[in-house]
C-alpha positions as CSV (number, residue, x, y, z in Angstrom):
1,M,77.7,132.4,248.7
2,K,76.4,129.8,246.3
3,E,76.3,126.2,247.4
4,K,78.5,123.9,245.4
5,F,76.9,121.3,243.1
6,K,77.5,118.0,244.9
7,L,76.6,114.7,243.5
8,R,76.0,111.7,245.7
9,M,76.1,108.3,244.0
10,R,74.8,104.9,245.1
11,F,75.5,101.6,243.5
12,D,73.1,98.7,244.2
13,F,74.2,95.1,243.9
14,T,71.5,94.4,241.3
15,F,73.1,96.9,238.9
16,F,76.3,94.9,238.8
17,A,74.4,91.6,238.5
18,V,72.3,92.9,235.6
19,V,75.3,94.4,233.8
20,A,77.3,91.2,234.3
21,F,74.4,89.1,233.0
22,L,73.9,91.3,229.9
23,V,77.6,91.4,229.0
24,F,77.7,87.6,229.4
25,V,74.7,86.9,227.1
26,D,75.3,89.9,224.7
27,T,76.8,88.7,221.4
28,Q,76.6,92.0,219.5
29,G,77.8,94.6,222.0
30,T,74.5,96.3,222.4
31,A,74.5,95.9,226.2
32,I,77.5,98.2,226.6
33,L,76.0,100.6,224.1
34,S,72.7,100.6,226.1
35,L,74.6,101.3,229.3
36,I,76.4,104.2,227.7
37,A,73.1,105.6,226.3
38,C,71.5,105.3,229.7
39,I,74.4,107.2,231.3
40,L,74.2,109.9,228.6
41,H,70.4,110.1,229.2
42,E,70.9,110.7,232.9
43,G,73.8,113.1,232.1
44,G,71.3,115.1,230.1
45,H,69.1,115.4,233.2
46,L,72.1,116.3,235.4
47,F,73.2,119.0,232.9
48,A,69.7,120.5,232.9
49,M,69.6,120.5,236.7
50,A,73.0,122.2,236.9
51,V,71.8,124.9,234.4
52,C,68.6,125.4,236.4
53,G,70.4,125.4,239.7
54,V,68.6,122.3,241.0
55,Q,70.6,120.1,243.3
56,P,70.1,116.3,242.8
57,E,69.7,114.3,246.0
58,C,71.3,111.1,244.7
59,V,72.1,109.1,241.6
60,T,71.3,105.4,242.1
61,F,72.5,102.7,239.8
62,Y,70.3,99.6,240.2
63,G,69.1,96.6,238.3
64,G,66.3,98.6,236.5
65,G,68.6,101.3,235.3
66,I,69.8,104.6,236.6
67,A,67.7,107.0,238.7
68,I,68.2,110.5,239.9
69,S,66.5,111.5,243.1
70,K,65.4,115.1,242.8
71,R,62.9,117.5,244.3
72,L,61.2,119.5,241.6
73,D,58.2,120.5,243.7
74,F,59.2,124.1,244.0
75,C,60.8,124.4,240.6
76,P,59.1,126.8,238.1
77,F,57.1,125.0,235.4
78,G,59.5,125.8,232.5
79,K,62.5,124.6,234.3
80,R,60.8,121.5,235.5
81,I,59.8,120.6,231.9
82,F,63.3,121.3,230.7
83,I,64.8,119.1,233.4
84,L,62.4,116.2,232.9
85,S,62.7,116.2,229.1
86,A,66.5,116.8,229.0
87,G,67.4,113.0,229.1
88,C,65.2,112.2,226.1
89,L,66.4,115.3,224.2
90,T,70.0,114.1,224.8
91,N,69.1,110.6,223.4
92,A,67.4,112.3,220.4
93,L,70.4,114.5,219.7
94,I,72.8,111.6,219.9
95,A,70.7,109.4,217.6
96,A,70.4,112.2,215.1
97,S,74.1,113.0,215.1
98,C,75.0,109.3,214.7
99,L,72.7,108.9,211.7
100,L,73.7,112.2,210.1
101,T,77.4,112.1,210.6
102,M,78.1,108.4,210.1
103,P,75.3,107.1,207.8
104,D,77.2,103.9,206.7
105,N,78.7,103.0,210.1
106,K,77.1,99.8,211.5
107,Y,78.0,100.7,215.1
108,A,76.7,104.3,214.7
109,E,73.4,102.9,213.4
110,I,73.1,100.5,216.4
111,F,74.0,103.2,218.9
112,A,71.4,105.5,217.2
113,A,68.8,102.7,217.5
114,V,69.7,102.1,221.2
115,N,69.3,105.8,221.9
116,I,65.9,105.9,220.2
117,L,64.7,102.8,222.2
118,I,65.8,104.4,225.5
119,L,64.2,107.7,224.5
120,S,60.9,105.8,223.6
121,F,61.0,103.7,226.8
122,N,61.5,106.8,229.0
123,L,58.7,108.7,227.3
124,L,56.2,106.0,228.4
125,P,53.6,107.6,230.7
126,L,54.1,104.8,233.3
127,G,55.3,104.8,236.9
128,Y,58.3,107.0,237.5
129,F,59.5,107.3,233.9
130,D,60.1,110.7,232.4
131,G,57.0,110.5,230.3
132,A,54.8,110.0,233.5
133,Q,56.5,112.9,235.3
134,L,56.1,115.1,232.3
135,L,52.5,114.1,232.0
136,D,52.0,114.7,235.7
137,T,53.5,118.2,235.4
138,L,51.4,119.1,232.5
139,L,48.1,117.7,233.9
140,T,48.5,119.4,237.3
141,R,49.0,122.7,235.5
142,L,45.7,122.2,233.6
143,M,43.5,120.6,236.2
144,S,43.1,119.9,239.9
145,Y,45.6,117.5,241.5
146,K,42.9,114.8,242.1
147,T,41.7,114.9,238.5
148,A,45.2,114.9,237.2
149,L,46.1,111.8,239.3
150,V,43.0,109.9,238.0
151,T,43.7,111.0,234.4
152,K,47.4,110.0,234.6
153,R,46.4,106.6,236.1
154,V,43.9,106.0,233.2
155,I,46.5,106.9,230.6
156,G,49.0,104.6,232.3
157,V,46.6,101.7,232.3
158,L,45.6,102.2,228.7
159,T,49.2,102.4,227.7
160,S,50.0,99.2,229.5
161,A,47.1,97.5,227.9
162,A,48.1,98.7,224.5
163,L,51.7,97.4,225.0
164,I,50.6,94.0,226.2
165,G,48.0,93.8,223.4
166,G,50.6,94.7,220.9
167,V,53.0,92.0,222.1
168,I,50.2,89.4,222.1
169,L,49.1,90.4,218.6
170,Y,52.6,90.3,217.3
171,A,53.2,86.8,218.8
172,V,49.9,85.5,217.3
173,Y,50.2,87.1,213.9
174,Y,53.8,86.0,213.3
175,K,53.4,82.7,215.2
176,E,56.3,83.4,217.4
177,T,56.9,82.9,221.1
178,V,57.6,85.9,223.3
179,S,61.2,85.9,224.4
180,L,62.0,85.8,228.1
181,S,63.7,89.2,228.0
182,L,60.6,90.8,226.4
183,G,58.5,89.1,229.1
184,F,60.7,90.7,231.7
185,V,60.3,94.1,230.1
186,I,56.5,93.7,230.0
187,L,56.5,92.7,233.7
188,Y,58.8,95.6,234.5
189,L,56.4,98.0,232.8
190,L,53.4,96.6,234.7
191,I,55.2,97.0,238.0
192,A,56.4,100.5,237.1
193,Q,52.7,101.5,236.5
194,F,52.1,101.1,240.2
195,I,55.4,102.7,241.5
196,E,55.3,106.4,242.0
C-alpha cells in the first residue's frame, strides 16, 4: 500500500516579524506579491515532489523565506533536476503568463517582475539556494565529490564577489548610497554562501 503524501509545516517567529515589517513599510503592495510568489515557487517544488513520489520532511516558514526539507540523495538524476528546478520554472511560467495575458495591467507587470526576481535570486549558485543545489547535482555527476565541492565553492565565491562588485560600481557610478534593504540582501547572500 502506498504511503500518503503528508506535509509537515513549521512557522518560525522570524517569518511573522519579517512579514509584519514588510507590510508596514511597503507602500506599493510588492511585499504581499513577493510572499505570494515565494509560496508559488515552493508550491512548484512540492508539486514536482508529489509527481516524483518524493516525500518532503518539512516546510519551514522563517525570516529568510520558505524552505522545504527534503532528502534527494537516492532520487534518480532526472527526477532530482526536475524537483530542484520546478520552483524557478513555476516563477518563469507565472511571469510569462502575466506579461502575455495582461500586457497593460500594472499589477500583472509588477507580479511578473517579482516572479523574475525570485527566480533569479533562487538560481544563484550560493549556499542552499536552488541554483547551488542544481550546480551540486550537475557537478557531482561530472566529477568526483571532492572536486565538485571545490568547484562549487569557487563558483560561489566568484558569484558573491561579482554581486558585491556590481553593487559598489553601481553606487559609485550613479553616486548613490546603498539602501539598507540592499545591504541586508548582500549580507544574506554572503552568509548563505557558507550555509549548506
